[in-house]
N, C-alpha and C positions, 0 to 999 in steps of 0.2 A: 504493500499499500504505499502510495506516496503522500508526503506529508509536505505542507508548504511552509518554508521558511521565510524569514528577510530577505535572503541571499537567492531565493529560488529562481531559477532560469525563467519560469515563466512569468513571473512578476517584473524581472528585469525587461524581458522583451516588451511586456504590455507597456512600461513606463517609455521605451524607446519610441514604440509605435505612436504614442499618444504625444510624445515631444514633437515628432517629426509632423504630426496632424495640425498640432497647435502652432509651432512656428510658421508653417505655411499660412495660416489663418491670420497670424500675427502679422506677416509681412504684407500681405495682401489686404487686409482691412484696417490697419491701423490709420490710413489716410483718411478714411470715412469717418472717425471718431469726431463728432462736433456737438457742442452743446444744442440744446433745443428748449426754447420756452414752452411751459404748459405741457411737457411731456409727463406720463404718469411715473409716480415715483414708487418702487416695490419696496416691499418690507419682509424680513424674514419670518416664516412661520412655522416657528419651533415646536407649536401645538400639533402640527400635523407629522412631523418626522417619526414619531414612534410607530406608525403603521408599518414601516420596513423593520422594526426589531421586534416582532411579534413571533418569529418562529426562531427557536434557539440554535437551530441547525443552519439556518441561512445567515451568514455573518457578513453581508456587504456586498454590492454590485457597482457596476455603472450602467450607462446607457439609458435605462428607465424611460421606455415609450409606453404609451398607454393608447388602447383600442377600446370603444364602448361596445360590449356584446349585447347588451339589453339595457332597459331603460335606467336600472340601477346596479348593473353588473358590469366590471370593468376588467379587461385583461391588461397585466402589466407585462413587458418584454424586457429582460436583463442581460447585459454582456458578460464578460468574465465575471464569475461569482465565487466567494468563498463558500463551502460547505463543510460543516463540522464531520470529521469521522471519528471521534472519540467522546467518551463521556465529559471530559473537560468543556468540550464546546468552545474551543479557544482558535483563533486563527492560526496559531503555531503548530496545530494539529488538525488540518484541513485541507482540502484539495481544491483547486480551482479549476471550474468546467466553464466551457466556453458560453454557454447561454442557460438560462433560467428563466420562467415565467411565474406570475401570480394572478390569482383572481380575487378581486375586491368587491365587496357584496355591499351596497351602499355608496352615495356620491361623496360623503363628507369624510375625508381620510380620517378625521380625530376619531369618529365613532363607528367606521364600517370594519367588517370583519374581512380577512384576509387570509388565504392560504397559498403556500409557495410550493412549486413543483419543479423538479429537475429527472432526468434519466437515470438508468441502472445499468450498470455493466453486468456481464453473466454472473458476476461473483457477488454481486449485490453493493459493490460501491459506486459512488456518485458519477455520474456522466452529463453531458449536455442533454437538455430538453429536446433540442433539434439536432439530431446526432449526423454527422457527416458521414461521407463514404471515402474509404481509402485514406488518402493524406489530405483531406479537405475538411474542412470544419466551417460551422457557420457563425457570424455575429450579427444580432437581429437588425432587421430594419423596421419600418413601419408597415402598416396593413389597414384592413377594414372588414367588417362585417357586412355582408350584402342582406339586404331585405328576405327575411324567410330563407335564407340561404347558406353557403358556406362562408366561413372565416378565411380570409386569405392573407397572409404575411409573406411579405417580401425579408429574403435573407440574404446577406452579402457573404459570397462564397471565398473562402480564402485557402491558400496553400503556402507551404514554406518555400522560402527563395534562399538557399544557401549562398555564402558569399559574403563582401564586404559590408551589405546593406543592413537593413534592418531584421531581415530574416523572414517578412511576410508578403505577400503579393495578393492583389484582389483579382478572384478569377471567376468574373461575372457575378451572377445573381441567381438564386433560386426562388421557388415559390412554394410556400407550404400551404396545402388545402385541408381545411377541418370540415368535414362534413356536418359533425355534429356539435357545435360549438358550446351548445346549452349544456353539455354534459360535462362532468369535472375533467379538466386536462388529463389525468390520469387514464381516462377512458376515452380521450378523443381518436378518431379514426383520421390519422394523419398521415398525407402522402406527400412527399417534398420531390419536387421536379426541377433539376437544374437547367438554368438558361445560359447558353454560351455567351462570352463576351461579345458585346457589339463592338462594331467600328467606330464607335466615338468613345472619347474618355470620360464617359459619364454613365455611371450606374444607380438605377433605382434602388430602393426608395428609403430615404430618411423620412420621408413624409408623404402622406397619402390623403386626397380629398374625394369624396364622393358627391358626385351630384345625379340629377335624373337620369342620365343617360351613360355617363363615363366614370371611370375612375382615372383621376389625375395623379401622377406620382412626381415628387421632386427627385431628379437625379444629380448627383454632385460629380462635379469634374475631379479626378483622382489626383491628379499631377498638376501642379502649380497652386493658385489661387483658386479655392473651392467655388467656383461659379455655378450657379443653380439653372438647371434646365427644366424643362416640363416634357413628358412623355404621358400618353393617355390611352386607355383600354376601352372598349366598350364593356360596359356591365356583364352582357352575355358572354361575351369573350372570355372574360376573367373568372366568370363563375365556373368556367369549364378548364380554366388554368391555361388557356389560350393567350398568348403574346405575340402571335406572329404578325398580327394585323395592328401593331402599336403604331400611333401616330406622335410625332414629335413637334413641339412649337418651334417654328422657323421665322417669326418675326412678322410684323403687321403686313407686308407685302406677299408673303407665301402662306401664311397662317398654319393651319395643322397640316403636316405632310406625313405621308406614311414612311417608314423608315429605308425602305427600299428605293425610295424615289427622292431622298434628301441629297445624293451624290456628295461630292467632294465639299461643298458648302457647309454641311451638316446643319445641325439645330442651330437656335439662337439662345443664348441664356436669357434669364430674365432678371437673375440676381447676379449681381457682379462677385459678391460674396455672400454665399448662403451659408457658410461655415460648414465644418467637417461633419457637424450633426446639428439637425435643427428641428423645428416644427413649423407647420404651416397649417392655419385654418380660418374658417370664415368666423366672424364673431358679431352675431346681431347686436351686442351692446354697442360696439363701436362702429357698427355700420361698415365693415371692412374686412379685407383679409389681413391676417395678423402673423408674421413670421418672426419666430424667436430664435436666437442663437447666443452662443458663447463668443465674446470677441477679445483677444490677446491671447499671449503665449505664457503659460504658468497663472500667473496673477489676471484672469479673466473678468470682464464685466458683461454683465447680459444687456443685450441689445434687442431692440424692437423696431419692425418696419410695419409699414400698412400698405395697403393697395385697394383699388376699387375692383379689381380683376386678377385673377391669377397671373395672368400675361402682365400685368401691371398697368401703368407705372407704378415703380415701388418708390416709398420713400427712402432716405437716407436713414440708417440706422440710427437710433437715440438709445444713450445709455440709460437704463430703467433700474439697475441694481448691481452694485459691487458687493459680492459675497464677502463677509468677514474673514473666510479662510484665505481668500487672495492676498490679505496682509501678513499672513503668517510666515513662518519660515518655510522655504523651499515649497511654495504653494505651486499646486497642479490642480486647478479646476476648470471645469470644462462641460459640454454636453448639456446646455440649458435647453429645455424643450416644455412648452406649453400642454397644458392637460385641460382643455375646456369641458370635458364631460364631468370634472369635479366640482363639488360645492365648496364654496368659501363661506366666510361668517357673514357676507353681505352679498346680494346679487350683483354688485359690481365688480366682484373679486375674480382675477383669473389667476389660477394656480399654476406655478412652474415649478419644476425641479432642476437641479444641477448636480454635477458630479464632483466628488473630492477626492484629492488624492495628494501625494507628496513626493517631490523627485528623489527624495530619501525613501526608500522603502522600509526602512527599520522603523520608520515614524509608524506605520500602519499596525505594528505588532505590539508597541506601548501599551499600557492601559487606557491613556487618554486618546492616542490614536485609534485603537480597536472600537472605541466609543463613538468618534465623531469623524473618522476620516473613512473613505472609501465608502459612504452611505449617501443614496440620494437625499439631498435636503430642499425642502419647500421654500417658495417666495410667492406672496401675494401681490398682485399688480392692479390697481382700480381701471378698469375698462369701460365703466359705465358713462362717462362724461367725455364728449369730443374733445380733442385737443385744439388748441388755438392754430392761427396760420403758420407760426414758424415751424410746426410738425410737418407743413406739406411743403417747406423749402425744396429747393434744387430739384426741381422737375415733379414732384409728386402734386396730386389733385385730389380735391374731396370726391368722395362718392357721390 
């Protein structure tokens, strides 16, 4: 049985991947930082943080994406996760699996019930919930529940890449199809189908939006600044797991274009820097689409953009919350995402999570670090009131 220690290679590799990701975000996004009058101000929401501490075996993770399954039933998707494998229930006696899930019952994270789930190897030890094949593994993307139909989850397919680099490479993506999402996750009828990498350096889906006819996914450029592209699938196609007729947004002149017809010009990005991880949703309270991401390297700040349509124009990011962990020693703060299906103390509140880590991995195993680092943390942001004109500066417009 493999125990995770502060110097374990799995944690070192994770740190290096995150460092590269957020260095790219910092270089590409720092020029966008600008103050904005009348921007909403977030505040920490520590009352909700215990939601992720209710299973003594589940000892922290990152990513933290959410998908509504029903009116008050919510799926959580996590990346690399510590799972206890001894009665001490300590991180130093745990394994790290590539992904886990949880199901929350109730919209208010302060009072909701939650169960955590992961896979099992043949010997009973913990494994990833979404298990890869051969040398491939999966990190979770976003997804959606189709009306009275299957749950579809996008997964990022990853492979080892020996050599002087970071040891990892993206190898396309996969679709996880769950035909019975109303059942407990341990009883799901789960089928994973891999999709070969496309010709464009953009992989779906870190965020998914559903409308009457289509599922639209945010695809992030993997090299250089993480520009955000849009690819959409008809609901009927995606319900069958068919992505062969995907259409990419190619700009106002060309509109939505089938992938095979894009030619060398390729698609057009809608967000110049969408972040390595992000969320995007329509918010009735603000009357706009809202994009949330972390900006900065290590000591990051949570930023928010708005647009009247998925295709834009998108406002510049405004910084709405600086996590206190960003001002601590050796900070690594990242992966901010909104969760509009959750309920805050007031109807105006939008709940956001972010991930906490450290560039010194021994910090994760101290008594204090084990309690506060490598756990998703909550933030509240008031969205109920529309902001003033400065919000829409530099090319934005009101819905």
